[in-house]
C-alpha positions as CSV (number, residue, x, y, z in Angstrom):
1,M,8.7,1.5,-21.3
2,R,9.0,-1.7,-19.2
3,H,6.0,-2.7,-17.2
4,D,7.4,-5.1,-14.6
5,L,6.1,-3.5,-11.4
6,L,5.3,-6.8,-9.7
7,K,8.9,-7.9,-9.7
8,P,10.7,-7.3,-6.4
9,V,13.3,-4.6,-6.7
10,P,16.8,-5.3,-5.3
11,Q,17.9,-2.7,-2.7
12,G,21.6,-3.4,-2.8
13,S,23.0,-0.8,-5.1
14,D,22.6,2.9,-6.0
15,G,22.1,1.9,-9.6
16,A,19.1,-0.3,-8.8
17,Q,17.4,2.5,-6.8
18,V,18.1,5.1,-9.5
19,E,16.5,2.7,-12.0
20,E,13.5,2.2,-9.7
21,N,13.1,6.0,-9.3
22,S,13.2,6.4,-13.1
23,R,10.5,3.7,-13.4
24,I,8.2,5.3,-10.8
25,A,8.7,8.7,-12.6
26,E,7.7,7.0,-15.9
27,V,4.5,5.7,-14.3
28,A,3.7,9.1,-12.9
29,D,4.2,10.8,-16.2
30,E,2.1,8.2,-18.0
31,L,-0.7,8.7,-15.5
32,R,-0.5,12.5,-15.9
33,R,-0.9,12.0,-19.7
34,S,-3.8,9.6,-19.3
35,C,-5.6,11.9,-16.9
36,Q,-5.3,14.8,-19.3
37,L,-6.7,12.7,-22.2
38,Y,-9.5,11.3,-20.1
39,E,-10.5,14.7,-18.7
40,A,-10.5,16.1,-22.2
41,Q,-13.0,13.4,-23.3
42,L,-15.4,14.1,-20.5
43,P,-18.6,16.0,-21.5
44,N,-18.4,19.7,-20.4
45,G,-15.0,19.1,-18.8
46,K,-14.7,17.3,-15.5
47,G,-18.3,18.0,-14.4
48,N,-18.9,16.1,-11.2
49,V,-15.7,14.1,-11.5
50,N,-12.9,15.3,-9.3
51,A,-9.2,15.1,-9.9
52,L,-8.6,12.0,-7.7
53,E,-11.5,10.1,-9.3
54,I,-9.9,10.8,-12.7
55,E,-6.5,9.6,-11.4
56,Q,-8.1,6.4,-9.9
57,H,-9.8,5.6,-13.1
58,C,-6.6,6.0,-15.2
59,A,-4.5,4.1,-12.6
60,E,-6.9,1.2,-12.6
61,Q,-6.9,1.1,-16.4
62,Y,-3.1,1.3,-16.4
63,A,-2.7,-1.4,-13.8
64,K,-5.0,-3.9,-15.5
65,E,-3.4,-3.3,-18.9
66,H,0.1,-3.9,-17.6
67,G,-0.5,-6.8,-15.2
68,C,0.1,-4.9,-11.9
69,W,-3.5,-5.0,-10.6
70,I,-4.2,-7.1,-7.4
71,P,-7.9,-7.5,-6.6
72,I,-8.7,-6.3,-3.1
73,E,-9.9,-9.8,-2.1
74,R,-6.4,-11.1,-2.9
75,I,-4.4,-8.5,-1.0
76,I,-3.8,-10.8,1.9
77,D,-1.7,-12.9,-0.4
78,L,1.0,-10.3,0.0
79,G,1.8,-11.5,3.5
80,E,0.9,-11.5,7.1
81,L,-1.2,-8.5,8.2
82,G,1.1,-6.0,9.9
83,P,0.5,-2.7,11.8
84,C,-2.0,-0.4,10.2
85,G,-2.0,3.4,10.4
86,N,-3.8,6.5,9.2
87,E,-2.3,6.2,5.7
88,N,-1.3,2.5,5.2
89,D,-2.4,-1.0,5.8
90,T,0.7,-3.2,5.9
91,Y,1.5,-6.8,5.0
92,V,4.8,-8.5,5.9
93,S,6.5,-11.3,4.0
94,N,10.0,-12.3,5.1
95,D,12.2,-9.2,4.8
96,I,9.6,-7.1,2.9
97,I,6.8,-4.9,4.1
98,Y,4.1,-4.0,1.6
99,K,2.1,-0.8,2.3
100,V,-1.3,-0.3,0.7
101,N,-1.7,3.5,0.7
102,N,-5.2,4.9,1.0
103,L,-4.2,8.3,-0.2
104,L,-5.7,9.9,2.9
105,N,-2.7,12.1,3.5
106,Q,-1.6,12.7,-0.1
107,G,-4.9,12.9,-1.9
108,S,-3.3,12.2,-5.2
109,I,-1.7,9.1,-6.8
110,V,0.8,11.1,-8.8
111,G,1.6,13.2,-5.8
112,L,2.3,10.1,-3.8
113,L,4.6,8.8,-6.5
114,E,6.5,12.0,-6.5
115,R,6.8,11.9,-2.7
116,I,8.2,8.3,-2.9
117,I,10.9,9.4,-5.4
118,W,11.9,12.2,-3.1
119,H,11.9,9.9,-0.1
120,N,14.2,7.5,-2.0
121,A,16.6,10.3,-2.8
122,L,16.8,11.5,0.8
123,F,16.5,8.3,2.7
124,Y,18.1,5.6,0.6
125,D,18.3,3.0,3.4
126,T,14.5,2.8,3.5
127,S,13.8,3.3,-0.2
128,Y,10.4,2.3,-1.6
129,S,9.5,0.6,-4.9
130,L,6.1,0.6,-6.6
131,Y,4.7,-2.9,-6.4
132,G,1.4,-2.3,-8.1
133,F,-2.2,-1.2,-7.5
134,T,-5.3,-2.6,-5.7
135,G,-8.7,-1.4,-4.8
136,F,-12.4,-1.8,-5.5
137,G,-12.8,-1.7,-9.3
138,G,-14.5,1.4,-10.6
139,R,-14.6,3.0,-7.2
140,S,-11.2,3.4,-5.5
141,V,-7.6,2.6,-6.4
142,M,-4.7,2.4,-3.9
143,P,-1.0,2.1,-4.8
144,I,1.0,-0.8,-3.2
145,L,4.4,0.2,-2.1
146,Q,7.2,-2.2,-1.2
147,Q,9.9,-1.4,1.4
148,R,12.7,-3.3,3.2
149,L,11.5,-4.5,6.7
150,I,13.6,-3.0,9.4
151,K,14.0,-5.7,12.1
152,N,15.1,-5.5,15.7
153,A,14.5,-1.7,15.9
154,R,12.5,0.6,18.1
155,P,11.2,4.2,17.8
156,A,14.0,6.8,17.9
157,T,13.9,9.7,20.3
158,Q,13.2,13.1,18.9
159,V,16.7,14.2,19.9
160,M,18.1,11.4,17.8
161,I,15.9,12.4,14.9
162,D,16.9,16.0,15.1
163,T,20.6,15.1,15.2
164,Y,20.2,12.7,12.3
165,M,18.4,15.3,10.1
166,A,21.1,17.9,10.9
167,A,23.7,15.5,9.8
168,L,21.9,15.2,6.5
169,G,22.0,19.0,6.0
170,F,18.5,19.8,7.2
171,T,17.6,22.7,9.5
172,K,14.9,22.2,12.2
173,T,11.9,24.5,11.9
174,D,9.7,25.9,14.6
175,R,7.5,22.8,14.4
176,E,8.6,19.6,16.0
177,G,9.5,16.9,13.4
178,R,9.6,19.4,10.5
179,F,12.9,20.2,8.6
180,T,14.1,22.0,5.5
181,N,17.3,22.0,3.5
182,G,16.2,24.7,1.0
183,T,15.2,22.2,-1.6
184,F,12.9,19.9,0.3
185,E,10.7,20.2,3.4
186,A,10.2,17.0,5.3
187,W,7.8,16.7,8.2
188,D,6.1,14.1,10.4
189,L,9.6,13.0,11.3
190,L,8.5,11.8,14.7
191,P,9.4,8.7,16.8
192,R,6.5,6.7,15.2
193,N,8.1,7.2,11.8
194,V,11.8,6.8,12.5
195,L,13.4,3.7,13.9
196,V,16.8,3.1,15.6
197,D,18.5,-0.3,15.7
198,D,20.8,-1.8,18.3
199,D,23.8,-0.3,16.5
200,G,22.3,3.2,16.8
201,D,21.5,3.5,13.1
202,L,18.4,5.5,12.2
203,Y,15.8,4.6,9.5
204,V,13.1,6.9,8.3
205,I,10.3,4.5,7.4
206,D,7.8,7.2,6.5
207,A,7.8,11.0,6.1
208,E,5.8,13.7,4.4
209,I,7.9,15.5,1.8
210,Q,7.4,18.4,-0.6
211,K,9.6,20.5,-2.8
212,V,10.3,24.1,-1.7
213,V,8.5,26.6,-3.8
214,G,10.8,28.1,-6.4
215,T,13.1,25.1,-6.7
216,L,13.6,23.1,-9.9
217,N,10.9,20.6,-10.7
218,I,13.1,17.6,-10.7
219,Y,12.5,14.1,-9.3
220,G,15.0,14.5,-6.5
221,Y,18.1,12.6,-7.8
């Protein structure tokens, strides 16, 4: 397995993104295995250690072993501080936006990585790559995601979003901003998370995604 997370990932070809999705899947699988081994070594099982704490311990160890750990005090080196939300602090450098994800929405590092793979499969134009990890050593760990910066764009209207998702084969549910295509459910597709440029092209910059129960457990591509 190659451990070159800190290298920027070109976004110009389907092959590059398939390769990046495979790389993220490998990291997720390795973290799963590490968590299982670590949990088995704990006295009396997990005890007072919850699943996220186990993930964070294993992710920190993984990141430091493979050169993709950025100490929290150096996170500003990623770029200029950008808009911050409920889930991400952002840093902008040229045409790239880095998102430091606090796991508040997902609650799982592996779960977030799966969501990113599914996002990349559904919304190629705003695909993510995994840049590395940061956090407070021994306490919390946060994945760093990298995404192309969408410039000269504004929030799309909900009508635009509904039309766009329908064109991708999704059906609108009874909850605004939530859609399904039978394989995936995607929600939080609201104007704050979808941009439109001057040419009328839409870009989903963030979304909550899950597999529909009963579908194959694949990585979405």
